LOBA-317344 format. One record per residue (C-alpha): residue in three letters; x, y, z. Coordinates in steps of 0.05 Angstrom, whole numbers, padded with zeros to 5 digits, always signed. Layout:
BEGIN
ALAXYZ ...
end
This chain:
BEGIN
MET+00014+00512+02974 ARG-00053+00482+02957 ASP-00061+00415+02921 PRO+00014+00405+02911 PHE+00006+00335+02881 PHE-00029+00363+02819 LEU+00023+00417+02811 PHE+00076+00363+02813 LEU+00038+00325+02758 PHE+00033+00387+02715 LEU+00107+00404+02722 SER+00124+00331+02707 MET+00083+00336+02643 LEU+00123+00398+02622 VAL+00189+00363+02637 ALA+00167+00303+02596 TYR+00150+00350+02539 VAL+00220+00380+02542 VAL+00249+00310+02539 THR+00206+00288+02480 SER+00223+00353+02443 ILE+00297+00337+02451 LEU+00289+00264+02431 PHE+00239+00270+02374 GLY+00244+00341+02350 PRO+00302+00326+02302 ALA+00257+00275+02267 ILE+00215+00330+02237 ASN+00232+00353+02167 TRP+00227+00428+02165 ASN+00256+00437+02095 ASN+00213+00474+02045 ASP+00235+00475+01973 ASN+00175+00514+01947 GLY+00209+00582+01948 GLY+00160+00631+01978 ASN+00185+00699+01953 GLU+00117+00715+01923 VAL+00083+00700+01989 GLU+00133+00743+02027 ASP+00123+00800+01979 LYS+00047+00799+01990 ALA+00052+00790+02065 ALA+00073+00862+02078 GLY+00004+00890+02062 TRP-00031+00839+02105 LEU+00016+00853+02162 LEU+00004+00928+02159 VAL-00072+00923+02156 SER-00070+00871+02212 LEU-00031+00919+02256 VAL-00082+00974+02243 MET-00139+00927+02262 VAL-00104+00901+02324 GLY-00095+00972+02349 ALA-00168+00987+02333 ALA-00192+00923+02368 VAL-00153+00939+02432 THR-00177+01011+02433 LEU-00250+00992+02420 SER-00248+00938+02473 LEU-00224+00988+02525 LEU-00276+01039+02503 SER-00330+00986+02508 LEU-00318+00981+02583 GLY-00341+01052+02595 PHE-00399+01043+02546 MET-00424+00981+02583 ILE-00421+01018+02650 SER-00465+01074+02622 TYR-00514+01030+02586 ALA-00511+00962+02621 GLU-00586+00954+02632 VAL-00604+00977+02561 LEU-00553+00929+02531 ILE-00582+00870+02570 GLN-00652+00888+02547 ALA-00628+00896+02476 THR-00595+00828+02474 LEU-00658+00794+02500 ILE-00702+00830+02449 GLY-00650+00819+02394 SER-00651+00743+02405 ILE-00726+00742+02397 VAL-00725+00786+02334 THR-00668+00746+02302 THR-00701+00678+02312 ALA-00769+00705+02289 LEU-00738+00734+02226 ALA-00702+00668+02212 SER-00769+00632+02220 ALA-00804+00680+02173 LEU-00748+00673+02121 PHE-00754+00597+02122 PHE-00830+00601+02114 VAL-00822+00648+02055 GLU-00774+00599+02022 GLY-00824+00543+02033 LEU-00782+00506+02085 MET-00839+00492+02133 GLY-00800+00445+02180 ALA-00742+00494+02190 GLY-00792+00551+02198 LEU-00829+00515+02253 ILE-00764+00498+02290 TRP-00742+00571+02289 MET-00811+00593+02310 PHE-00804+00547+02370 PHE-00737+00579+02386 ALA-00769+00648+02381 LEU-00824+00628+02429 ILE-00772+00600+02478 SER-00732+00664+02474 ALA-00795+00705+02486 CYS-00815+00663+02547 TYR-00745+00667+02575 ALA-00744+00743+02567 TYR-00811+00749+02601 PHE-00790+00708+02662 VAL-00722+00741+02672 TRP-00740+00813+02655 ASN-00747+00832+02729 ARG-00676+00806+02742 ILE-00644+00853+02691 PRO-00631+00910+02740 PHE-00592+00864+02787 ALA-00552+00835+02728 ALA-00537+00906+02705 ALA-00515+00925+02774 THR-00467+00866+02779 LEU-00439+00883+02710 LYS-00427+00956+02730 THR-00393+00934+02794 GLY-00348+00884+02760 LEU-00330+00935+02706 ALA-00313+00986+02760 ALA-00264+00937+02791 VAL-00232+00923+02723 LYS-00226+00997+02706 SER-00191+01009+02772 ASN-00141+00954+02755 LEU-00132+00954+02680 GLY-00067+00916+02688 ILE-00109+00853+02689 MET-00116+00862+02614 ASN-00041+00855+02607 VAL-00045+00788+02642 ALA-00100+00766+02593 ILE-00060+00788+02532 ALA+00003+00755+02558 SER-00037+00691+02568 LEU-00056+00693+02494 GLY+00018+00695+02476 VAL+00033+00636+02522 ALA-00025+00597+02493 VAL+00001+00608+02422 LEU+00071+00586+02441 TRP+00044+00524+02476 THR+00001+00506+02415 PHE+00062+00511+02369 TRP+00104+00470+02417 TRP+00050+00417+02423 VAL+00041+00411+02348 THR+00116+00403+02337 ASN+00119+00351+02392 TYR+00059+00314+02363 ILE+00091+00312+02294 GLY+00158+00291+02323 VAL+00129+00234+02364 SER+00084+00210+02307 THR+00141+00213+02257 HIS+00187+00174+02303 LEU+00135+00120+02315 ALA+00116+00116+02242 ASN+00189+00110+02220 ASN+00202+00055+02272 GLY+00139+00019+02251 GLY+00158+00020+02178 ASP+00102+00067+02157 ASP+00110+00127+02111 GLY+00100+00179+02165 ASP+00025+00170+02173 VAL+00006+00211+02234 ALA-00062+00176+02239 SER-00028+00109+02251 MET-00003+00131+02320 ASP-00028+00089+02378 GLY-00093+00113+02408 GLY-00067+00113+02479 ILE-00009+00158+02461 THR-00056+00204+02423 PHE-00101+00209+02484 ILE-00043+00226+02530 LEU-00019+00280+02482 LEU-00089+00309+02477 VAL-00095+00311+02553 CYS-00030+00350+02555 PHE-00054+00398+02503 TYR-00121+00413+02536 TRP-00092+00413+02606 ALA-00042+00467+02592 HIS-00093+00511+02556 GLN-00141+00503+02614 VAL-00087+00522+02663 ILE-00068+00584+02622 SER-00139+00610+02618 SER-00154+00593+02691 VAL-00093+00632+02715 VAL-00124+00694+02684 HIS-00191+00677+02715 VAL-00162+00666+02784 THR-00119+00730+02778 THR-00181+00770+02761 ALA-00219+00740+02820 GLY-00163+00757+02868 THR-00159+00828+02841 VAL-00234+00839+02849 GLY-00230+00810+02919 THR-00176+00860+02939 TRP-00216+00917+02907 TRP-00276+00893+02947 PHE-00242+00884+03015 GLU-00181+00929+03012 PRO-00191+00981+02957 GLN-00129+01021+02977 HIS-00087+00964+02947 ALA-00129+00959+02883 ASN-00127+01026+02850 GLY-00080+01032+02790 CYS-00061+00999+02725 CYS-00008+00954+02756 SER-00034+00957+02827 GLU-00013+00913+02885 ALA-00077+00874+02875 VAL-00060+00855+02804 GLN+00012+00837+02820 GLY-00005+00799+02883 SER-00063+00761+02852 ALA-00022+00741+02791 ARG+00035+00718+02837 ARG-00012+00675+02879 ALA-00045+00646+02816 VAL+00022+00619+02791 THR+00049+00598+02859 THR+00006+00579+02919 SER-00059+00569+02879 LEU-00028+00536+02818 GLY-00038+00466+02846 SER-00112+00479+02853 ILE-00115+00507+02783 CYS-00080+00445+02756 PHE-00128+00400+02794 GLY-00192+00430+02766 SER-00161+00439+02697 LEU-00141+00366+02693 LEU-00213+00343+02704 VAL-00237+00385+02645 ALA-00177+00365+02602 LEU-00192+00291+02611 ILE-00264+00302+02587 GLN-00241+00345+02528 ALA-00190+00292+02507 LEU-00242+00237+02511 ARG-00290+00279+02470 ALA-00236+00292+02417 MET-00223+00217+02412 VAL-00298+00204+02405 HIS-00304+00259+02353 GLN-00247+00226+02314 ALA-00283+00160+02318 ARG-00345+00192+02289 GLN-00306+00208+02226 ALA-00298+00133+02214 ASP-00364+00109+02242 ASP-00422+00157+02253 GLY-00463+00105+02291 ILE-00516+00121+02342 VAL-00474+00097+02401 VAL-00416+00143+02382 CYS-00463+00201+02371 ILE-00495+00191+02440 ALA-00426+00186+02473 ASP-00405+00251+02439 CYS-00468+00286+02462 LEU-00462+00261+02534 LEU-00389+00281+02538 GLY-00407+00350+02511 ILE-00458+00359+02566 ILE-00409+00335+02619 GLU-00355+00381+02592 ALA-00402+00441+02595 ILE-00421+00425+02667 ALA-00349+00414+02688 GLU-00326+00480+02656 TYR-00383+00518+02689 PHE-00368+00487+02757 ASN-00294+00503+02749 ARG-00309+00576+02733 TRP-00343+00586+02800 ALA-00294+00542+02839 PHE-00235+00582+02813 ILE-00269+00645+02837 TYR-00264+00618+02908 VAL-00192+00598+02895 GLY-00175+00668+02873 LEU-00215+00704+02926 TYR-00198+00664+02988 GLY-00140+00617+02969 TYR-00181+00554+02980 SER-00160+00486+02954 PHE-00200+00460+02895 MET-00243+00414+02938 GLU-00257+00469+02989 ALA-00275+00516+02932 GLY-00321+00463+02902 SER-00357+00456+02968 ASN-00369+00531+02971 VAL-00395+00531+02899 MET-00448+00479+02919 THR-00468+00523+02979 LEU-00473+00584+02934 PHE-00518+00549+02883 LYS-00559+00517+02938 SER-00576+00584+02968 ARG-00580+00628+02906 GLY-00576+00580+02847 TRP-00624+00606+02795 THR-00607+00679+02809 VAL-00533+00664+02799 ILE-00546+00625+02734 ILE-00594+00676+02704 THR-00549+00735+02723 ASP-00489+00700+02693 ASP-00528+00684+02629 LEU-00554+00755+02620 VAL-00484+00785+02628 SER-00453+00732+02582 ASN-00502+00751+02527 VAL-00481+00824+02531 LEU-00407+00808+02529 THR-00417+00763+02468 PHE-00456+00819+02434 MET-00401+00870+02449 ALA-00347+00823+02423 LEU-00385+00814+02357 ALA-00397+00889+02353 VAL-00323+00904+02363 GLY-00307+00852+02310 ALA-00354+00884+02260 VAL-00327+00955+02272 THR-00255+00929+02268 GLY-00271+00897+02201 ALA-00300+00964+02176 ILE-00237+01000+02200 GLY-00196+00949+02161 LEU-00235+00965+02098 ILE-00224+01040+02108 ALA-00150+01028+02117 TYR-00150+00987+02052 LYS-00187+01043+02015 ILE-00139+01096+02041 ASN-00076+01055+02026 PRO-00092+01010+01965 ASN-00017+01008+01950 TRP-00009+00959+02008 PHE-00040+00906+01963 GLU-00016+00932+01895 ASP+00006+00863+01871 GLN-00062+00831+01883 ASP-00115+00835+01829 ASP-00184+00814+01854 ASN-00207+00875+01894 THR-00275+00848+01912 ASN-00250+00784+01943 LEU-00193+00822+01975 MET-00241+00871+02009 TRP-00282+00813+02036 ALA-00219+00779+02061 VAL-00197+00843+02098 PHE-00266+00851+02129 VAL-00269+00778+02153 LEU-00198+00783+02180 GLY-00220+00846+02218 ILE-00279+00810+02248 ILE-00234+00753+02271 ILE-00182+00800+02301 GLY-00233+00846+02333 ALA-00277+00791+02362 GLY-00216+00751+02384 PHE-00181+00808+02421 SER-00246+00835+02452 SER-00265+00765+02475 ILE-00199+00759+02512 MET-00208+00825+02546 LEU-00282+00816+02559 SER-00269+00748+02590 VAL-00235+00787+02645 VAL-00301+00826+02654 GLN-00339+00760+02658 SER-00291+00736+02713 ALA-00300+00802+02749 VAL-00376+00796+02746 ASP-00373+00725+02773 SER-00328+00749+02829 THR-00377+00805+02844 ILE-00434+00756+02851 VAL-00394+00713+02900 CYS-00369+00771+02941 PHE-00438+00802+02945 ALA-00467+00736+02968 GLU-00415+00726+03022 ALA-00389+00795+03044 PRO-00438+00851+03025 LEU-00420+00895+03085 ASP-00349+00904+03059 LEU-00377+00932+02995 GLN-00421+00979+03035 LYS-00360+01004+03073 ASN-00313+01011+03014 HIS-00358+01025+02953 LEU-00423+01054+02978 ALA-00452+01074+02910 HIS-00444+01004+02882 PHE-00472+00973+02946 GLU-00534+01016+02943 GLU-00548+00996+02871 LEU-00537+00922+02884 ASN-00576+00927+02949 GLY-00635+00962+02916 THR-00641+00916+02857 TRP-00633+00853+02900 SER-00686+00878+02949 GLU-00735+00885+02892 LEU-00726+00810+02877 TYR-00726+00785+02949 PRO-00752+00814+03015 ARG-00684+00806+03049 LEU-00616+00825+03022 TRP-00580+00762+03045 THR-00613+00695+03059 GLU-00551+00668+03093 GLY-00483+00691+03117 ASP-00455+00739+03168 GLY-00442+00798+03123 GLY-00369+00779+03113 GLU-00347+00775+03185 GLU-00322+00703+03177 GLU-00279+00722+03117 LYS-00253+00784+03153 ASN-00232+00741+03213 ARG-00198+00691+03167 ARG-00158+00745+03132 GLU-00136+00774+03199 GLU-00114+00705+03222 GLU-00074+00695+03158 ALA-00041+00764+03167 ARG-00019+00744+03238 VAL+00010+00679+03212 
end
């Protein structure tokens, strides 16, 4: 068990939440005297069209995996060019409308995008190769997607539980203080603690999926015979480790980000009352710190999932990785992230279109509603939200797999050569075009192999 103290803290938080739910839950007034039959009558059509769009979103997300494998390099190039074209068009539009300041700003963004594309263009083949390799690992172990979807359900349940607890605590305190149930009057310290709990649990939930994916990719990389199937040993074992021996490390890293997020939420709330320069600067700085912490955690949790390190050990390895290959790691990660964002938006748009088709084919689903134009737009927007949301969940697994691929290739390339020769040759060839040597440091994975053998003997 790694970092057990932080696991104890997390479990203590959950126990405290159970206690507060028992103590303060009855204080909430759940009565609703507004009827609701009309809403219930109209909900059936929305439910049916939502089910159609959910099915379409899941299917399209799975199909997008094969599409990205076939056209990885083209997609990366298209997203780079697309960002330049989009910002240039926005600049031209502002100039046409006579908004010179906005036009100049967007022209500056277009120039930045063009410069960025110029300097990273030669790194596209390596980014495409890492994307293909990560996708291959995911396709061999599609059960990871089940873990991601299950995490969404857990996150929804936790959000509902947190909201009811928040209302219960605030109602209890307001009643005892003689107020009329004003939630905003709750003590700032209590609000901060509740916010930390909210963000901490959500960070843990998403990080469990991230660590599970890293462990699965690691098994596919080192021991492919155990990582070939929807619910392979790799998926089951990695998920089990993520919620047992590695959960303390996940709780440790997640707590650090949750504290920053809770502070930022408090500062953001303060901005609603006083939009002073000091509060704005504090919000900006916390936003930067939060982004850095989340990015660091992403890579640290890769080491937790791959090798079972504690959070501090994982952090040390992250620093080593960035010290030896920093800009290549950042640029590769950025290029792949752009493609995944583009695919999520594309799936959302297609899902919205499928929703409109379903509406046209079955208009009787909404026979009690009159405004067809607004209704069509509502169905389309709902489709975009459902499609982009579901595909983002599933494509986040791909992002984790690509991150794991980068780490494994940096530390144990010979295992890839032995187990997945075609992927090794592509990564090897594209990396060699960037640098004269394949690996600047490391022993080709011998150290990791010896560590695994030692663990097996124990």
